[in-house]
Each structure stands twice: as structure tokens, then as C-alpha cells.
N, C-alpha and C positions, 0 to 999 in steps of 0.2 A: 578584470584583466588590465595589464598594461596595452596601450596602443601602441601603431606603428613613431608616431612622436614622444614615446617615454622619455623622460630629461631635459624636454625644452620648454625653458621659461618663457612665458609671455605674459607681458604688462598688456593689460588691457584699459586704454583710457578712451573707449567707444560708447557710443550710446544710439537709440534710436534704431536704425535698419544695416544700412551699409557695413559699417565697422563691426558692431554686435555678428554680423554673420560670416564676416572674414574669421572672427576669433570663434566663432561657433566650427567652423571645418578646423580650425587649429586643436579646439576642445577636444572635439568628436575623435580625432584621432590620436590622441593622449598626449597633447601638451597640458604641460601644468599653466592654466589661464589664470591668474588674478586681475578681477576687473576691479578698476577704481570707480566708487559711484558717489554721488554727492550725498551728503550728508540731511537726511531727511527725505529729500524728494526722490533719491537713487537715479537711477537712468529714465528719461523721460519715456520711453516707451514701457516702464511699469504702470502708465496712465492709461494708456490705449486699450482698451477692450477688444472685443467681449473679456468679461470676467467669468471665471470658472461659478463665482457664487451668485453669477444672475444679477448684480449689481450695475447698476448705470454707468455709463463713461463720467467720471468727475470732469468739474466743468474747469476752465481756466488754464494756463501753463505753469508747468511744473513749478520752473522758476519762481514766477511772482507768491506761487504758494508757499514753497519752500522759505522764502526771505520775509513772508510774512507770517511764519510759523502754524500754516494753513494744513494742519494733518499730515498723517506719513503715508509712504507710498503703497500702494495694493500690492498684494505678494501673488495675484492671482489672472492676472492679465496673458491672455492667450500671447498675443506677439513676444511678451519676455520670454514667457514660459517655453517659447518655440526657438528663440534667437541666443539663448542663454545656458544650454544643455553643458552639462560637464564645466563648467567654470565656478571658480570660488568670488565672493562678494567683499570687498573692503572698503567701508565706508570710510571717507576720509576729506578734510576740508582742504582742496587742493591750491585756495587762495590766501591758507596759512603757510608763514614762513617756516613752520615744523611741518604741515603736512607735505610743501613743497621737498623740503630736505629728505621725507619720509620715501617721495617718489623718485629721488635721484639715487638712493640707494638700493630704493629696489630695481632700478633699472640697470644700476651697477652689476646686479646679479642675472639681469634675464639676455634670452638672445633675441627675443624680441621684442619690438614695443610698436602696437596699434595704436593709430587716433582719428578720430574723424570730428575735432573742432573746425571753425573756421578758420581758413587763413590767418595765420598771427595768432592763434588763439593760444598755442603753446609758447609762442615768444613772450606774450605777456603774463603769461604764469611762472616766465623764467627757465621753460622749461623747453626750448630751443635745440634744434637738432646738433647745434655746437654745444652748448651746455649737456645736452643727452652723451654726445660721441664725447667729450669728456669724461665723462663718468664710467663709460664704456666704450674704446673704440670698435670693438666690433659689432657693437649692437647694430642691428636691423631696424629703421622705421619706416612703420607703413603710414603714410598721409593719405586719407580719403578724404576728398572736397566735393563740392559741388560742381566745379568747374576747373580745380585745379590749383596750384599755389602760386601760379605766374598768370598773368595776362592781363586784358580789361574788364573781365567778369569776376575774376577770382573773388571778390567781397561781395559777390552780389546773392541773394536769396532764393533759394529752389526749394519746391516740393516736387515729389514723383511726377506731376501733372506738368511743370516745368521741363525738366528732366527728359522724360519722353518726347513733349515737342521740341525742346531744343536740340535734341540729340537727333533728331529725322525721324525717328520709328513713327509718332502720329501720323506724320504726313502720307504712310502707305497702311495704314491700319484704319479700315471700313470699307463703307459701300461707296464705288464711283461716284454716285451722282450727288451723295450727302455728307455731312460735315467729318471731318477726321475724329478718330477715336482714340480711347486711352485704352490701355489692358485692364484687366480686374485687378490685378496683383503688380504689387510695386516691382518690375523687371528690372528698372536702370539700377533700383539699389541693391538689389539682390545680386544680379548681375558685376554689379562692380563691386560687390564683395567678394565674389568668385575671382575675379580678376586681381583682386589684392591678393587673395590667398596664394594665387598661382606666382603670382610677381615675389611675394614674400619667401616662398619656399627656393625661390632659386636664389633670393640675395639670403637667403641662409647657408645655404650650397657653398657661394662663393666666400661667406664669411669665415664659415669653419674650415675653407680650404687656405684662405690665406691671412684670417686675422683681421679683415678689414671690414666693419660693417659700412652701411648705405642708406639714405635716405630714399623710400619712394614715392613718387607723387601720384594718387590715381585720382582720375576725374570721372565723376557719374556720367555724366551727360558725355564725355569722350566713348564711354562704355555702348552710349547707344548707337552713338555713329558706329563702332565700329561693328555691330550685328545688321547693318542695313543690308545683307543679304548682295546682292549684287548693287544695288540701287544705283551706289556713287560712282562706283565703276562704269555702271551705263551710261549715263550724264558724262564722266568725264571724258567715257570717248565718244560719244553718238550727240551729245546736247540734248537729249530726250530724257526726260522727268518718267521715274518708277510711278507709275499711277497705283492709285487705291483699286482693288480686284474685287473686295468683296467675300461673299461663300461661293463665287463663282470661280475658283481660283486660278491665276495665273491665265486666264483668257481660254480659261476651257470650258466645254458642256458637260453634264454627268461626272463635275470634279469639286466635289465643295461639302457643302454642310446642308442636309435637308431634314424636314421635319420626319417625325415616324411618330408612333402610335404611344410613345414614352415618354419624347423628348426629340433627342435629333441624332444622327448619324454621319460618318463623315464616308462617302462614295469617290473611291478613287478608279475609275473608269480606264483604265489602261493597263498595260500597251494594247494598240489597236489589237491584235491577234487574239486579245481574249476579250475583246466586247461580247461575242456570242454567248459567254458564259454571266453576263450582264442579263441580258436578253433572257435566258433561260432561268437563271434565280426569280427573276421577278417575272415569270410569265405571261410576258408579253409579245406576241410573235412579232408587231407592230415596231419594235425595236432591232428587229433581223432586216429592217428595210435597209440596201445599199445603200443608199444616202448618209446612214448614220456610221458605217465602218470604219470610217475615218476621223480623226481629231477635227481637222478641218471640215467636214462634212456637218459631226455632231454639232460645230460650234457656230456653224452657218445655221441649224434647227434645233439651236440650245432649247428655245420657248416650247417645242414639241416635243424633245427627248425627255424636258422635265415633265409634261403633262402625262407622259407614256408611263413614267416612273412612278408619280406621288402615290397612284392608288395602291402599287403595293408597300411604299414605304409607310404611307399614314396606317395600313392594316396589320404592320410588323411591329413588333418590338425592336429596341435598337441590339440588342445583345444577339437576338434572332439573327436581324441584319449581318451584323457584325460578324458574326461566325460563319452564316451562309458564303459570304464573301470570301473571308481567308481560306475555309475548305475548298473552294475554287479557284485560289491561286491568285484573287484579287486583294489591294489592301485597304477594303473597307475598315472602318472604325468606327467608335461612337463616342458621342460628348459624354462623360462620366461628370456624373453628381459626386459630393463628399460619400454620400451612403454608397453610391458604386462602389468608389474607392475602398471602401471599410471593407466591402462584402467584396471585392474581386477576388474570382478563384485564382489566378495568376499570382497576387500578391501575397496571398495567405499561402497558397504551396510552398511558395519562398520563405514564411517565416517572416515577412515584410517590417509587420509591425511592432512597435515596444510599448510597452504599458509602464509608466512611470509612477511611481506615488509622490505625492507632495503633500507638506502637512497643512498646506492653507488650500492649495485647489482641489486637492485629492487624487485619485489614480485616474490619469487622461493617458489615451492614446496617442504616441507619437510616430510620423514618419520614420522609416528607418533610415539604416547608412545608406548614403549615395554610392557605396561600393560593396562589393562581394566578394573578400578574399579567399584563397586556400583554406580550406576545413584547419588545418595546421597554424593558421595566423588570425590572431586577435586583434584584427585592424582599427575596429570602431569601439569609443569609450560611450555608454549609456550612463547616464547621472543627470538629477533633476536640476533645475534652475537654482539657484539659490536665493536665501530671503537675505533682504538688504542687511548688509553689515554681518554675516552668517559666519564669515572667515577672519574678519577683520583679525583675531589674536593669532590663528592659526598659521595665518598665510604670513605674519610677521616672525611669528619664531622658526617657521619653516624655513622661509627664504633669508631672514636677517638674524636668526637666533636672538629674536628681544625676549628679555624674560617678562614677567607677567608683570612687574612692576612697572616696567616701560610702558608697557602698552596702556597699562590702568593710569599711569599720570597723564599720557596723551590725551584718554578718554575723559578724564576730567578737565582738561585743558580747553575741551571741543574740539579736536583735532581729529580726533577718532572718534566712531560709534561701534557697539557692538548689536546687537539683535539677542535681544534676552530670551527668546524662544528658540534660539540656535541649539 
């Protein structure tokens, strides 16, 4: 079924995480996304495990492996399979004159081009914004980079560790008396991909109304700074640093993550007038002590409050604790493992998960759509991630009306590659 962005053409020159996540959201909404990948090596994220086959992660950077002819890109890496659903793969030599010509022809037909090369990378390929806009004045070009297209840091390298740290999030993550910590997942990169998606959609609306495209400059590090909660505002107004609070959240007692019989739970003991419910649920009369009835009192006696709560928590399972709190009007939660998520009754009842069959990886379970529309609207498109070069011929035919002969000539010249198993 077509999605909400049916008819929108997207040229995807992204790799790894932030850029592909932006184009994943576009393809999921039904846009026709053609992903340009390097001959042989493909998107670098293809080489990141875990792999459905159980194979070990290949060693060495994809670029050096590609240049030395060191093997074909894996097709079953979890990151690639997740980030590139519902896209087409066109394997092409971007550094060749003929390859650049093909990209410019595709850009002339596209509504959106998304890239996340290092600043200046597109210029070096002869695909600067000026050259792209000459080919298509209405083209929206979204550029995602570590620190943005300008500024003294623009050419500097960064991983998720750097971006999370330099963006300021690491300074407020962790226990107050210990070193700062990083989130488990690449939050800065995924979040920057979301920002890029939102900005791209706004620019597309403007282009459709005016016929004028534009270049969008998305900095991954700036995304992290944008979600610092009120930390930056607090410092601007008062000069007071927002400190790490750890699992005892926001300077409150009985408010945070606690161990239980089979994992961890989140206890939210508020508002104050509901505190007696906590004492009732946990079966501890001591928690009804008037010293604990206010937030200030609980904070003053935090260690004592925790000591009264822990026996109940340790003796009970996380889901039971979660439900007991929620049924009493308290915002309890639990720390869900991946197994918990796949078995969660709420998600199963909403038919959230989707199974997609892949010719190499097999049938795998994927997260569902991030939006749930009215039943009459098919908003999200589910298709497996492509094999490297799987759509080289079909994309050029559908977008540019290339003949089979034209494609074959470029394949023979080493400009294009097709997946024989596609």
C-alpha cells in the first residue's frame, strides 16, 4: 500500500546512522528512496554486526577493504537491516565522471537529496549545492554532519562518544559522585536524523509552494545540546550547573530506579497526597510515618525510606510492581529487556511488531511504525532492506528511463554494479 509521501522522490547519499535514519523515516512514509552505495563495500553500516548469520564482525574499515578488493559487503547486519527498510539500493562509483553524471540526472528528478558526508565531501565529488541546484532549482538538500557545515570544528572527526559528550548530555548523565556516562544507544545520531527529517519535510512544503529549494545544515552535536532539558537555561539564568542525579532522580527520594526480584523498576512516589498508596502497596506501616509524607521529608530521610521499600521490591517481580503502582494511580514503571518488549501485552494488543523476510538474513521481527493513523489511512510502508545494488537497473529505469543497454554499458565500465541474486 502507498504511504503518505507517495510520489515524493528522495536521493539518499547517506551512510552509517544519522543520515540513514532520516531517510528511513521518509521511506517508511512512502517516499521513493533510492540509496546510492559504494561499489563492493556499500554503506559502511553494512559491516557492523551483529549479523543474522552469527558471523563475527569483519575487521578493518570498509573503505580500505573496498579499495583492496577485500570481499563483498555482508547483507545481514542488524544495523543496516533496521536503518534501510523500504529503500532501493543503487551501487555506483561516485568518484567517476559517468557516476557523477548519473547522480546529477537523478537529482534533477528528485524532490529531496539527503547526504551526510563530511563538510566539503559533496563539493569534492562535483556535487556541491550550487551544482545540484543548477540541475534542480526546487531540490531540498539536507546535509547532516558532526558539527555542521561551518565553524572551527566543522572538519573534525567524531563518534557517538564525542557527540554525546560535546553536546553536553554526558555531563548530566550518571551518578553524582562518579564519572559521566554515555547512553547505551547512539541517541545523538538518531535524534539528529529525526531533526533532519522534520526540517526536510518543512523545506519540502516550502519548495512545493514556491518552487525554491534550499540546503539544510544539521549538526549532530547541536541536537544533543538542544535536548539538555532545562540545564542550559538554568545555567544562563543562575550560573548554577545542572548536576548528575543518578537513579535518585531530580533530588527526590522514592523516585528513581530500584532493584527487584527479576530486574529493575521505576518508582515514582508522587504527588504527595498519594504517598499513602506507596505504603499500602509495599505493606510497610513505617512508610506512613509523618516524616515521609512530603517530598522534602522523604529527601531528608532518603536512605531510611529506601531501606523500608527494598524488602518489598526484592521479593516481587517488576511487572507485578509496575501494575500494582499503576492500578493505584502511581506512575510506576519497569526496566524492560528486549525479551520483555517482544512479549509486552500492550504492544502485542496494538499489533505493533512486523515480520519481514530477507533473502539472506531470513525472517526477522522489526519495530512497528512510529505513528498509528486512522484505520482508513495506510501511513507506513514496510519492506525489507535492499541487497547491495539490488535496484541499480530498476531505479535508473523508473527515474530516468534508462534502457537495459545503457545500464549494461555502465556496468561494463565499472560505473554501476547489479546484485546478481536480486
